[in-house]
N, C-alpha and C positions, 0 to 999 in steps of 0.2 A: 628927250621928251619934256624936260623941265623938272622941277621938284615935284614930289608927291602932292604937296599942298596945291601947287598950281594946276596940276593935271586933274586932281579931284575936284577942285573948285570949278574948273571949266566944264567938267562932265555933269555937274549938278546945276550950274547956273545957265549954261548954254548947251544942253545935250544935243540940240539940232546940229550945231556946227561940229561939236566933238565927234559925234557918230558918223556924220557925213565924211569927215576927214578919215576916220577909221575905215569907212567903206571903200576908200581908195585902194586899200590893200587887197581887194577882191576884184576879179574880172567879171564884169556885168555884160549881159546881152543888151539890156536897157539900163543905163546907170540911173540910180534914184536921184530925184531932185529934192525930195523931202526925206528926212530921217524918220520922224514920228507921225503916225496917223492916229489921232485921238478922237475922231468923230464917233467911234463906237465905244468910248470909255464906259466901264473899266476894261473893255476888251481892246487894248492898245495894239497897234500894228506897226512894225518897224519896216522902213523902206517900202511903203505901200505901192509906189509907182515903179519899183525896180523889177527886173527879170534876170535870172541867172540859172546856172546849173551847178550844184554843189560838187558833183563828181568831176566836172571839168576843172573846177578850182582846186580839187584835191589831187588830180592826176595830170590831165592833158596839158594844162598850162605850163607845167614844169618841163614837159617834153618840148613844148614850143619855145621855152626859154633856154633850151640847149642842155638840160640836165636829165635827159632820159636815161642815161646809164648810171645815174646816182642810185644807191640803195634807197628804196622807199619803205619796204617791209622786211624785217628779219623774223623768221619763224624759228624758235628754239624750243624743242620739246624733249626734255630729259626722260619723260615717261615713254617715249617711243624711240629715243635715240636719233631724232631727226633734227637737222639744221638746214635751213634753206633761205636764201636771200633773193628777193624780188626787186629788180630795178623799177624805176618809175615806168619805163617802157613796157617791161614784162607784166607788171601789175595792171597797167592800162589794158593790155591785150586780154588778160584773164577776165577783167571786169567787163570789157566790151563784149566778150564771147558769152559770158553768163547773162548779161543784160539782153543779148540777142535771144538766148534760150528762153528767158522769161517772156520776152515779147512774143515769141512763137507760141507760148502757152496762153496768149491772150491778155497778159498783164499790161495794163496801160496806165497813163498818167492818172494819178488819184487812187488807183487800186491798192489794196493792202497785201503785204506779204509777211507772214510770220516766219521768223528764223529761230530755230530751236537746235543750236549747235554747240559743240565743244570749242575749245580754243585752238582752232585750226585756221589757216589762211583763207579757206573757202568761206568762213563766216564773215570775214572782212570783205571778200569779193562779193558775197551776196548783198551785204549792206550797200556797198558802193554801186553795185549793178542796179539796185532799186532806185538809188538817187539819180543814176544816169538816165533812166527812162521816165523819171517823174513819179515813180510808185512810192508808196509810203511803207517803210519797213517797221516791224515790231519784233524786236529781239527778245526772246524769253530764255532766261538762264537755263542751261542744260540740266541742272540738277532738280528742276521743279517737277512735282508729281503730276500725274495725268489730270486730276481735278483742277489744279491751278492753271495748267496749260489750257484746259477746256474753257475755263472762264475767260481767258484772254482771246482764245479763238472766237468765242461767241461775241465778245465786245468789239474786236477789230474786224471781224468778218472777212478774213483774207481770201483772196482768190486762189492763192497757192501757199503751201507750207514748205519751207526748205529745212532739211534736217540731215543727220548723219546716222550711220548704222550704230555707232557707239561713241561714248566718251570715256575718258580715263581719269579716275579720281585716285591719285596716289598710285597704289599698286592694283586697284580694282578696275576692271573693265565693266562699264555700265551700258547695257544694251538700250539704245534710245528708241528703236523702232517699236517695240511692244508698248512703251510709254506713250508714244505718239499715237499709235493705233487706238489705245484705250481712251486717250484724250478726245480723238475725233469721234469715237463712239459715244462719249459722254456729251459732246458739244451738240447744240441744236443746229449751229451753222456747220455745213459740210464744205470744206475747201474742195475745189475741183480736182487738184492734183497735189501730190507730195513729191518733192525732188529729194532723193536720198544720196548722200555722199557715202560710198562704200569704203569703210576703213578695214584694213587687213586684220586688225586685232579681233574683230567680230563682225563679219559681213551679215547683212540682213536679208531675209527672204522678202522679195518685193511682191506686192499685191497688184490687182488690176488698175488701181488709181495711183500707183507709185512709178516714178521714173528714175533711172540711174543718172546721176549727175554727169559722169563722163560721157556717156552715150548721148545725152541730151545736148551737151556743149559741142560735141564733135559734129553734130548735124546742123548747128545754128550759125547763121551769118552774124558778124559783130554788129552791135547797135551803136548809133551815134548818141551824143548827149542831147537831151530834150530840155530847152530852156523853159522855166516855169516862173510864175509870179513869186516874188520874194516872200509873200505871206502864205504861200502854200505849205502844208505840213511836210517835213522831211521824214519824221518818224514819230511813232507812239511808243512810249516806254512806261510800263506799268510799275507802280509803286504801291506799297501796302496802304490800304485804307483802314480807318478805325472800325468800319463796319464789317471788315472781312472781304468786301467787294473791292477788287483792285481799281486803282485810279489810273486812267490812261493819260499820262502827261504828253501834251502835244508840243512838239518843237518845230518851229518854222525854218525855212531854208535860208532866207537872207540875213535875218538877225543873228542866227546861230553861226553862220559862216563868218560874219564880220566880228562878232564877239570872240569866237575861238581863235581866229587869226590874230586879233589884237592881243589876246591873253598870252599867246605863246611867247611873244617878245617881252611884253610888259611884266607878266607874272613869273614865267618860268625861264626867261632869258635863253630861249632856244630858237635858232634861226635856220635858214636853209643849209642843208648839208650836215647839220649837227644831229646828235642822236638823243632820243628820249626813251627811257625804259620805264614803262608804267606796269607795275605788277598788280593787275586786276583781272577782270573778266569782261568780255564784250557784252555780257548780259546785264551789266550794271552801267550806271551813267558814267562812271569814271572811264570804263572801257570805250563807251561810245565817243566821249569827248577827247580823251587823252591817250587812247591806244589808236583809235581810227581817225577821227576827223581832224582834230587840231594839228597834230604833227604833219599830216599830209597837206593840209591847207597851207602850212608854213613852209613846205618843201623840205622838211626834216626827214630823218630816218626813224621809224618807230619799231619797237621790239614787241613781238607777240610771243609770250612765254607760256607754254603748256606744261605746267608743273606747280609744285607747292614751294613756299619759302623754306620748308624743312621736309626731309623724308623722301625727296626725289633727286638724288639719293641722300643729300645731307643739308645742313644749314648754311652751306657756303655757296649755294646756287645763285643767289642774287648777286654776290660779289663776282662770281665767274661771268655771269651774263653782262654785268656792268663793265667789267674789264675787257671781255672779248670783243664787245661791240663799241667800246670807247664812249659809253654813255656820258653825256654832260650833266643831265638831270635825271634823277630817279624819283618815282612817285609811287607810293603804295599806302596801305593802311597801317596804323600803329600796331594792329594785331599781328601783322607779318613780322614786325620787328620784335614784338614780345615773344613770338614763337622762336625766332632766330636766337634771341638772347637767352631763352630758357635752355636751348640745346647747346649753345656755344657762349657761355657767360663771359669769357675773356676775349671773344672775338678772334680766336686763334685761326679760324678758317678764312680770314681775310689775307693771311700770309700767302704769298705766291701769286696774288692777283694785283695787277697794276691798276690802281684806282686813281691815278693822277689826273685823268680826264674828268672825273666825277666832281662837279662843282657844287651841286645842291642836292639835298634830299628833302622832298616834299611829302608830307604825311597828311591824310584826310580820311574821312569816313566815320570818325568817332573822335572823342576827345583824346588828345595826346597827353598821357600822364607824364609828370615830371621825371620819373625814373627812366622811362624809355627815351625821353628827350635827351637827358644827360648822358645815358649810355651811348646812344648813337652819335651824339656830338663829340664825346671824348674819343670814341673809336675811330671816327672818320675825319675829324678835324675840319669839317666843312659846315656851312649853315644848315641846320635841321629846321625845316620850316613847316610849322603846323598851319593848315589853312582850312577854312570852313565853307561848305556849300552843300547842296542838296540835289536829289534827282530833279526836283522841280526847277532849280535855277540853272542847271546845265553847265555852269562854270562857277568859279569861286566868288563868294560874296565878300569874305574877309580873308586877307592874305598879306604877306610881306612881298610887295612887287619888286623883286630884285632887278628886273629889267628897267625899272624907272629909277629907284633908289632904295637900297636896303635899309630898313629901319632897325634900331636895336631890338633884339628879341626879348620877349618876356615869357618865361615858361608858364604854361596854362592859358596863354592867349594866342589866337591865330593872327594877331596884330591888328591892323586897322581896315576899315571898309575899302574895297577897291573902287576906283573910279566907276561911276554909273550906279553904285549901290548906296542909297541914302538910308543908312541903318539907324534906327532909333530904339530906345528901350522905354516901354510905356507901362504905367501902373494900371491896376484894374479899372480905374475911372477913365483911362485914355490919355492921362497927362504924362508928359515926359518925366521919367524917373531921374532923380539926381544922380550925379556921378557916383559909381560904386554901389548903387542900390539895384538889387535884382528886380527884373520885371519881364514882360513879354518882349522878345526881340522881334521887331517888325522892320519892313522896308517901305519907304514912302513910294507911292505910285507916281509915274509909271515905272515898272520894272525895266531894267536895261535890255538891250537886244540879247537874244540867246536864252532868256528865261522862258518858262512855259507861257503859251498864249491862252490856253484853256485846258479843260479835260476832254478827252475824245467823246463826242456825242453827249456831253453833259455840262453845258455852260452853267446850269443852276448849281450843280455840285461844286464847280470851280469857285463860284462866288461864295457859296455857303462855307466851303472848307478853308478858303484863304483870304477872302476880302470882306467878310461880314463882321468880324470881331471889332475892328477899328476902322472907321470910315477913312478912306484915302490911303490905307496901308495894306500891305501883304503880310499876313501872319505866318511866320516861319515855323511855328510850333515848338520853338526852342525858347528857353528862358536863360537869362544871364544879365550882365551889366556892362557898362562902358566906363572906363576909369577916366581920371583927369587928363590923361594924355591921348584920349580917343581910342585906346585899345579896347577891343571887344573880348569879353570873357563869356563863353558859351557853357552853361552849367548843366543842361540836360533837356530832355523832351518834356513837353507839357501834355502830351497825349499818351496813348497806350501803344505807340510804335516804339519798339526797342531796337538797339543797335548791337547786333551780334557779329563781331569780327568785320565791321564795316558794312554789313548788310542790314538794311532796315526791314524789320519783320513785325507784323502785326500780332500783338498778343491776342487781339480779338479773334483772328482767324484760328489761332491755336486753341482758344477756348471753345470755338465752334466745334473743332475736331474732338476735344475731350468730352464735350456735352453730348456728342453723338453716341457715346458708349452706353449700352443699355443699363449698366449698373450705376451710372453717374447721375446724381441729383443736381448738383451745381458745382461750379469750378471757378478758379481764378488763375491766371497766368501773370506773373510779374517778371520784370527784368531786374536781375540782381547783379551788382558790380562784380566783375571777374578780372583778375590780374592779366590774364592772357587775351581774352576776347572782348574786353570792354564791358559787355553785359552778357549774361546767359539767362535764358528763360527758366523759371521754375514753376511747376504746376501744382496746384492744391485742389483736391477734389473731395467732395462729400458724397458718400455712397447712398443710394436709395435705401430707405428703411426696408428691413427684411432681407437685404443682401447678405447671404451667408457664404462669403468667400474670403480666402486669404488676401489681405491688402496687397502683398507683394505681387501676387498673381495679376491682380487688376492693374497695378502700377505698370507692370511690364507690358500688358496689353495696350495701355494708353500711350506709352512711348512709341510702340509700333504703329498705332493708329495715326498719330500725328505725322510720323514719317511717311506713311502711305498717302495721307491726304495732302500734305504740304511739301514733302520731300525732305531729304537729309539736311538741306540748308536750314531747316527750322531749328535743328540742334537742341530740341527739347528732350533731355535725357534724365531729368529729375522730376518725377511726379510723386507726390505724397498724399496718401489718404488721411484726411483729418475728420474730426467729429463735427466741426462747424467752421464757417467762415465769418470773420468780423464784418458787421454791417451797420449802416446808419439806421435810424428808426424808419426811414422811408424805404429801406431795403437795398440801398446801394452798397456794394462790397467795397471795403476800405483798402483798395489796392495801394494807394500812396502810403498809407500807414504801414501796411505789410512790407512794402519795398524798403521803407526807411529802417524798419527793425532788422530786416534781412541784411541791409548794408551796414549794420552795426551802429546806427544813430540812436540817440536817446529820443525816440519819436514821441511827441505828445499825443495823448489819446484824444481824438476829436470829441467835442461836447455833444455831437450828434449821435455818438455810438449807442447802439441798442443794448448790448451786453458786454461791458468791459471785461468780464471774466473770460470771454472767448479769446480775446487778445492775449491775456495772461497765459492761457493754456497753449496758445499757438507760438508764443514768444520763443521758447527753446527750439521748436521745430524750425522757425524762420531763421534763427541765429546759426543753425547748423550750416557749415560750409557746404555749398553745392558742388556738384561734380564740375571739373574744369576740363575734362577731356573732350 
């Protein structure tokens, strides 16, 4: 590929030829003659004159190339004691059959399908089946509560919902069907049908609008691939918004396919026939990109793991999976490794597992702390690569592209911007910050292929959220700096979205839940640094005057309330009743100041504070270590 500098320079100076060359890695029904369509700027479109089918590129073309018997998907579920391998030919048959079932239900090109499923092969089949017939899928993480699912159903307006009777979280079986029923009841939009995969751990009782997955597929003819314009949406993936209303990130077909296929070789050094093990969930962007689409586009083998890094049954499961399937590259969140390290500090559980095939460990989803970096590096003796990206970007912004040329690692930095990403750090006036000086991390427009093209049904919010702060730039919402060597250091979020175990969660939506309690006058939720999970949310509430109840009783109710409204994924287990919250004279709660004190910093008191005494009273409460379980 040439040196990193050569490749990066070409991608920014001549993106047209760079991305047209990358597009040759994809099979097109109509090959694009242009890479970038900028007539609708800032709504840029990649490969505007191209037509393709993403499912064909992920499955059928590998069969045509004679590799139909190669493993495509390995399902490993310690929670159910199941292991299953699907070849490319077998997975294609399963996908074509379910695509035919969806088509028989009236799902057509452009229709939406919400997928609310655990980590089972059928979740991948459902995603690819939508892509096969040109439908738009929207996967919702299986742990989300009915209200959150209802919000997404209303926004995406799906014709069909695909779900399962239950999911398994560690040792707990969670019935999904009652959650789905409640969500549909809450939603204004009513899907026409729900397709339910019955799992033996807890089968569901089906209603008049429910269909059994297996019965439906048995009666359906297989569907062929439907070519669609490259600019058509492939999926909608919801991410937390600062207002509590989820933002539907729209990913296109052509740009995403080209960028992901290119990234597999350039960033992760994984090619046809090699294995990638990504320890994530299909409900998150990492699962979409690097469990499902990218490995299959590259003709690699991908591992779908239904379990936890620890406790199902022990902290050696990632090593077992990596060894058993001869993974070349492993990718997960730093939280997973902190959990493994906590349970097995000496790494004794690697013994007996042949990890000689494992060449790289990639970590992303939150900042990689130096302690975890050094522990993993020393234990495995391979490059441990921090890289940085977002739900919105679809693939990494900053990484060490080992498939081009590995750069020296610097703990605390995900290395340098990848080709296609023109990353800058700006000061509040919009001027470029000097090397080493923190500011807002932005990306010069146009964003490369694979990044979001807009928000679903909300162009205005897309512009307001990402493009309005600095003209000509995408605002990442993260702050940090770039050093003299061009290495990027991401220091933290600039908004109220916190990062819990690699999952971005809105403190705003948690505050909405707390504020709904009849005894709460006002509240604040902040993200506090946590050794295991990166950040954990802590809630602080002021009770209404005249409330004569034990604070501990209210605190317990509030924890339950957030769990009911947002789901267990919210992880808010620490709520404290306080006399008052610190505010500015204009009434704004000083969350940043509270967060700094809670993290142990000598946080200066802002000049705009209304009553400094409130902060002093709160200081020992904030300094108290939060729960880390």
